[in-house]
C-alpha positions as CSV (number, residue, x, y, z in Angstrom):
1,X,0.0,0.0,0.0
2,X,1.5,3.4,-1.1
3,X,2.1,5.9,1.7
4,X,0.9,9.4,1.1
5,X,1.8,11.0,4.4
6,X,4.8,10.1,6.6
7,X,5.9,11.9,9.7
8,X,9.4,11.1,11.1
9,X,10.2,12.1,14.7
10,X,8.0,15.1,14.4
11,X,7.9,17.2,17.6
12,X,6.5,20.6,18.5
13,X,7.5,23.0,21.3
14,X,6.0,26.4,21.9
15,X,8.6,28.7,23.4
16,X,8.2,32.1,25.0
17,X,10.6,34.2,27.0
18,X,9.8,32.5,30.2
19,X,8.2,29.1,29.3
20,X,8.5,26.2,27.0
21,X,5.5,23.9,26.4
22,X,5.8,20.6,24.6
23,X,2.7,20.0,22.4
24,X,4.1,17.0,20.6
25,X,6.7,14.4,21.6
26,X,8.7,12.9,18.7
27,X,6.0,11.1,16.6
28,X,6.3,8.7,13.7
29,X,3.2,8.2,11.6
30,X,2.3,6.8,8.2
31,X,-1.0,7.3,6.3
32,X,-1.6,5.2,3.2
33,X,-3.2,6.2,-0.1
34,X,-7.0,6.1,-0.2
35,X,-7.5,5.4,3.6
36,X,-9.4,7.4,6.1
37,X,-7.1,7.8,9.1
38,X,-8.5,9.0,12.4
39,X,-6.6,10.7,15.3
40,X,-8.5,10.8,18.5
41,X,-7.6,12.5,21.8
42,X,-8.9,14.7,24.5
43,X,-8.7,18.5,24.4
44,X,-5.1,19.5,24.8
45,X,-3.7,16.1,23.8
46,X,-2.0,17.5,20.7
47,X,-4.2,16.2,17.9
48,X,-4.8,19.6,16.3
49,X,-1.1,20.5,16.5
50,X,-0.4,17.1,14.9
51,X,-2.9,17.6,12.1
52,X,-1.6,21.2,11.4
53,X,2.0,19.9,11.2
54,X,1.0,17.8,8.1
55,X,0.3,20.9,6.0
56,X,2.8,23.1,7.9
57,X,0.3,25.5,9.4
58,X,2.3,24.5,12.5
59,X,6.0,24.1,11.7
60,X,7.4,21.2,13.6
61,X,10.3,22.0,16.0
62,X,12.1,18.8,14.9
63,X,11.5,15.9,12.4
64,X,10.5,15.5,8.8
65,X,7.0,15.8,7.1
66,X,6.6,14.0,3.7
67,X,3.4,14.4,1.7
68,X,3.2,12.7,-1.7
69,X,6.9,12.1,-1.4
70,X,7.9,15.7,-0.9
71,X,9.7,16.8,2.3
72,X,7.8,19.9,3.3
73,X,10.3,21.0,5.9
74,X,12.8,21.7,3.1
75,X,10.6,24.0,1.0
76,X,10.7,27.7,0.7
77,X,7.5,29.7,0.9
78,X,6.7,29.4,-2.8
79,X,7.4,25.7,-2.8
80,X,5.2,25.2,0.3
81,X,2.4,27.2,-1.2
82,X,2.4,25.0,-4.2
83,X,2.6,21.8,-2.1
84,X,-0.4,22.9,-0.1
85,X,-2.6,22.9,-3.1
86,X,-2.6,19.1,-2.9
87,X,-3.7,19.2,0.7
88,X,-7.2,20.4,1.4
89,X,-8.4,21.3,4.9
90,X,-11.8,21.8,6.5
91,X,-12.3,23.4,9.9
92,X,-14.6,22.9,12.9
93,X,-16.1,26.4,12.6
94,X,-16.1,26.5,8.8
95,X,-13.8,29.5,8.2
96,X,-15.9,30.8,5.3
97,X,-15.7,34.3,3.9
98,X,-18.8,36.0,5.3
99,X,-19.2,38.6,2.6
100,X,-18.7,36.1,-0.3
101,X,-21.5,33.8,-1.7
102,X,-21.3,30.0,-1.6
103,X,-19.9,30.0,-5.2
104,X,-17.4,32.7,-4.4
105,X,-16.1,30.9,-1.4
106,X,-15.6,27.8,-3.5
107,X,-13.9,29.8,-6.2
108,X,-11.5,31.6,-3.8
109,X,-8.6,29.0,-3.7
110,X,-8.9,28.6,-7.5
111,X,-8.5,32.4,-7.9
112,X,-5.5,32.3,-5.6
113,X,-4.0,29.6,-7.9
114,X,-4.7,31.9,-10.9
115,X,-6.9,29.5,-12.7
116,X,-8.7,30.7,-15.9
117,X,-12.3,31.9,-15.2
118,X,-13.8,29.2,-17.4
119,X,-12.0,26.5,-15.4
120,X,-13.1,28.2,-12.2
121,X,-16.7,28.3,-13.2
122,X,-16.7,24.7,-14.3
123,X,-15.1,23.5,-11.1
124,X,-17.4,25.5,-8.9
125,X,-20.4,23.9,-10.7
126,X,-18.8,20.5,-10.1
127,X,-18.2,21.0,-6.4
128,X,-21.6,22.4,-5.8
129,X,-23.1,19.3,-7.3
130,X,-20.8,17.0,-5.4
131,X,-21.9,18.4,-2.0
132,X,-25.6,19.0,-2.9
133,X,-25.6,22.8,-2.8
134,X,-26.3,23.8,-6.5
135,X,-29.4,25.6,-5.5
136,X,-27.5,27.7,-2.8
137,X,-24.8,29.1,-5.0
138,X,-25.8,32.7,-4.6
139,X,-26.5,32.5,-0.8
140,X,-24.3,33.9,1.8
141,X,-22.9,31.9,4.8
142,X,-25.3,33.7,7.2
143,X,-28.2,32.2,5.2
144,X,-26.9,28.6,5.6
145,X,-27.3,26.0,8.3
146,X,-24.3,24.6,10.1
147,X,-24.3,21.4,7.9
148,X,-24.6,23.5,4.7
149,X,-21.6,25.7,5.8
150,X,-19.5,22.6,6.3
151,X,-20.5,21.4,2.9
152,X,-19.2,24.7,1.5
153,X,-16.0,24.2,3.4
154,X,-15.6,20.7,2.0
155,X,-16.3,21.9,-1.6
156,X,-13.8,24.7,-1.1
157,X,-11.2,22.2,0.2
158,X,-11.6,20.0,-2.8
159,X,-11.7,22.7,-5.5
160,X,-7.9,22.3,-6.3
161,X,-8.2,18.5,-6.6
162,X,-6.1,17.7,-3.6
163,X,-4.8,14.1,-2.9
164,X,-5.2,14.6,0.9
165,X,-8.0,16.1,2.9
166,X,-7.4,17.2,6.5
167,X,-10.5,17.5,8.8
168,X,-10.1,19.5,11.9
169,X,-13.0,18.4,14.2
170,X,-15.2,18.7,11.1
171,X,-18.4,17.6,12.9
172,X,-17.9,18.9,16.5
173,X,-20.1,22.0,15.9
174,X,-22.9,20.0,14.3
175,X,-26.0,18.2,15.7
176,X,-26.1,14.4,15.6
177,X,-28.3,14.1,12.4
178,X,-26.1,16.7,10.5
179,X,-23.0,14.9,11.8
180,X,-24.2,11.7,10.1
181,X,-24.8,13.5,6.9
182,X,-21.3,15.0,6.8
183,X,-19.7,11.7,7.7
184,X,-21.6,10.0,4.8
185,X,-20.5,12.8,2.5
186,X,-16.8,12.3,3.5
187,X,-17.2,8.6,3.0
188,X,-18.7,9.2,-0.5
189,X,-15.9,11.5,-1.4
190,X,-13.2,9.0,-0.1
191,X,-14.7,6.2,-2.3
192,X,-15.6,8.2,-5.4
193,X,-12.4,10.3,-5.6
194,X,-9.9,7.9,-3.9
195,X,-9.1,10.7,-1.6
196,X,-6.9,10.1,1.4
197,X,-8.5,11.6,4.5
198,X,-7.0,12.4,7.9
199,X,-9.4,13.6,10.6
200,X,-9.1,14.5,14.2
201,X,-11.9,14.1,16.7
202,X,-12.7,13.5,20.4
203,X,-15.7,11.2,19.5
204,X,-15.1,7.5,19.2
205,X,-18.3,7.0,17.2
206,X,-16.8,9.2,14.4
207,X,-13.8,6.9,14.3
208,X,-16.0,3.8,14.4
209,X,-18.2,4.8,11.5
210,X,-15.7,6.4,9.2
211,X,-12.1,5.3,9.7
212,X,-9.9,2.4,8.5
213,X,-7.1,3.1,11.0
214,X,-6.8,5.2,14.1
215,X,-4.1,6.7,16.4
216,X,-4.9,7.6,20.0
217,X,-2.9,10.6,21.2
218,X,-2.4,11.6,24.9
219,X,-0.1,14.3,26.2
220,X,1.6,14.7,22.8
221,X,2.3,11.0,22.4
222,X,0.6,8.3,20.3
223,X,-0.2,5.7,22.9
224,X,-2.1,3.2,20.6
225,X,-2.4,2.8,16.8
226,X,-3.9,0.2,14.5
227,X,-6.9,-1.0,12.5
228,X,-10.1,0.4,14.0
229,X,-11.6,-3.0,14.5
230,X,-8.6,-4.2,16.5
231,X,-8.3,-1.0,18.6
232,X,-12.0,-0.7,19.2
233,X,-12.6,-4.4,20.1
234,X,-9.4,-4.9,22.0
235,X,-8.2,-1.6,23.5
236,X,-4.9,-1.7,25.4
237,X,-4.2,1.8,26.7
238,X,-6.4,3.3,29.5
239,X,-7.1,6.4,27.3
240,X,-8.3,4.1,24.4
241,X,-10.5,2.1,26.8
242,X,-12.0,5.4,28.0
243,X,-12.9,6.4,24.5
244,X,-14.4,3.0,23.7
245,X,-16.6,3.2,26.8
246,X,-18.2,6.4,25.2
247,X,-19.9,4.1,22.6
248,X,-22.7,1.7,23.1
249,X,-21.4,-0.9,20.8
250,X,-19.1,-3.0,23.1
251,X,-20.3,-5.6,25.5
252,X,-19.1,-4.4,28.9
253,X,-18.4,-6.5,32.0
254,X,-21.1,-7.0,34.5
255,X,-20.7,-5.5,38.0
256,X,-19.8,-8.1,40.7
257,X,-23.3,-8.0,42.3
258,X,-24.8,-8.9,38.9
259,X,-22.8,-12.1,38.4
260,X,-24.7,-15.4,38.6
261,X,-24.1,-17.4,41.8
262,X,-23.3,-21.1,42.2
263,X,-22.4,-23.9,39.9
264,X,-19.2,-24.7,38.1
265,X,-18.9,-22.2,35.3
266,X,-16.8,-19.8,33.4
267,X,-17.8,-16.4,32.2
268,X,-16.2,-15.4,28.8
269,X,-16.4,-12.5,26.4
270,X,-16.5,-13.6,22.7
271,X,-15.6,-11.2,19.9
272,X,-16.5,-12.1,16.3
273,X,-15.3,-10.1,13.3
274,X,-16.5,-10.2,9.7
275,X,-18.7,-13.0,8.4
276,X,-18.1,-15.1,11.6
277,X,-20.4,-12.5,13.2
278,X,-23.4,-14.2,11.5
279,X,-22.4,-17.8,11.9
280,X,-23.7,-20.1,14.8
281,X,-20.2,-20.5,16.3
282,X,-21.3,-20.6,19.9
283,X,-24.1,-23.1,19.2
284,X,-21.7,-25.4,17.2
285,X,-19.0,-25.3,19.9
286,X,-21.2,-26.2,22.8
287,X,-23.0,-28.9,20.7
288,X,-19.8,-30.8,20.5
289,X,-19.3,-30.7,24.3
290,X,-21.3,-31.5,27.4
291,X,-21.7,-27.7,28.1
292,X,-24.6,-25.4,28.4
293,X,-24.5,-21.6,28.1
294,X,-26.4,-18.5,29.1
295,X,-25.9,-15.2,27.1
296,X,-25.6,-12.4,29.7
297,X,-25.0,-9.5,27.4
298,X,-24.4,-9.0,23.7
299,X,-24.3,-6.7,20.7
300,X,-24.0,-6.9,16.9
301,X,-23.0,-3.8,15.0
302,X,-20.5,-2.5,12.3
303,X,-17.2,-0.8,12.4
304,X,-17.4,1.2,9.1
305,X,-18.1,-1.8,6.7
306,X,-16.9,-4.5,9.0
307,X,-19.6,-6.4,11.0
308,X,-18.7,-7.5,14.5
309,X,-20.4,-9.1,17.5
310,X,-19.6,-9.3,21.1
311,X,-21.2,-11.7,23.7
312,X,-20.7,-12.2,27.4
313,X,-21.5,-15.8,28.0
314,X,-21.7,-18.0,31.1
315,X,-20.5,-21.6,30.2
316,X,-21.8,-24.4,32.6
317,X,-20.3,-27.8,32.8
318,X,-17.4,-29.9,33.9
319,X,-14.1,-28.0,33.9
320,X,-12.6,-30.2,31.1
321,X,-15.6,-29.8,28.9
322,X,-15.7,-26.0,29.5
323,X,-12.0,-25.8,28.4
324,X,-12.8,-27.9,25.4
325,X,-15.6,-25.6,24.4
326,X,-13.3,-22.6,24.8
327,X,-10.8,-24.2,22.6
328,X,-13.4,-24.7,19.8
329,X,-14.6,-21.2,20.2
330,X,-11.0,-19.9,19.8
331,X,-10.9,-21.3,16.3
332,X,-13.3,-18.6,15.1
333,X,-13.5,-15.9,17.8
334,X,-11.4,-14.0,20.2
335,X,-12.1,-15.4,23.7
336,X,-11.4,-13.7,27.0
337,X,-12.1,-15.5,30.2
338,X,-13.4,-12.8,32.6
339,X,-14.7,-14.8,35.5
340,X,-14.9,-18.3,37.1
341,X,-17.4,-19.6,39.6
C-alpha cells in the first residue's frame, strides 16, 4: 500500500521568553493512499497540532514531514504554497468568507491559484453538485445551516483537486443528524475520488463509523495505533478504553453484584469479526461438548463496513468440557475469560 503521508520524529514546542510547552513528543506516523485515518484524543492532547503539522500550518520543531513524497520542511514559501494545493483542509467552525457567496467561497482557492475563469466556473459547478448545494450558489454563509456551511467548506477544500483532505474536528459543531450526513459525504468523497482523509476528533463514534485506521494521542504522544476493529474491540491503553466506553457498541463487564451465583462455570467474552459474526459459532462449539450456556450480554454492529459481534456468556459444565468448548470457540472468535465460579 502506497504511503501518502509520513511523519518522522515530528515534535513541536511552543517557546516564549519564560516558558516552553511541549505539544508533541517525537512522533512517527504513516498514512496510506486512499484510507481514512483518524486521530482521537482529549482536548489539549496535541491532535490539532499534529494535524496542522501535516500541511505546515504549524511548523514542527524537529522531524520530517513527507506528503506525496515531498519533504515539506525543506521547501521555501513558494514551494510550500504549491505543495499545499494538494492538501485540502476543513475546519470545525467552517472559516468561510462572510461577505462572499457560496460560489465565491468555493472559487476563492482557484482564484489564488490563478486558474482561468472558465475553469473556475466549471469547477465551482462540479463542487456544488458534489456536496448538494447547487441551489444555494448565490446564498451567503449567514443564510446557511451549520451542515450547509460545512459542505461549502468541503467543496472549497476539494476545489484544487487535492490528494489529501485534512479534517479538523469537522463535525464537532454540528447536531447528531447533521454529523451523520457530513460523515456520509466524507465517505462518499473518499470512495468516489480515492481521496486520502486524515481527521481528528474526540468522539469514538466518528472513528468507528468512518475510519480504517486510528491513532490515539495523549499528552503529545501516540499511545495506541492500529486498524479500527482491533483498537475498538481490544483496546490496550487506558485512554483508548475510556474512549471505547463512550460508545454503546461494546459488551461491557457486569458488575460483581450482577454475576450469577453457584455452579461450576466460566464467564467469557466472545468477539466475532467479519462474516463469523453471523455464523452459529457458539451453538456449534457447545453442541460438540457437554456444556450449556447463558448469554448475559451482547451486541452486533458494524465498524465502518466490518460487521462484528460481542457476547458475554456463562458456560456451565465440567471443567474439562468448558476448556474444550473454549478451545473450539477460539478457532473462530477472540475469547477472553473474565470470571470463574
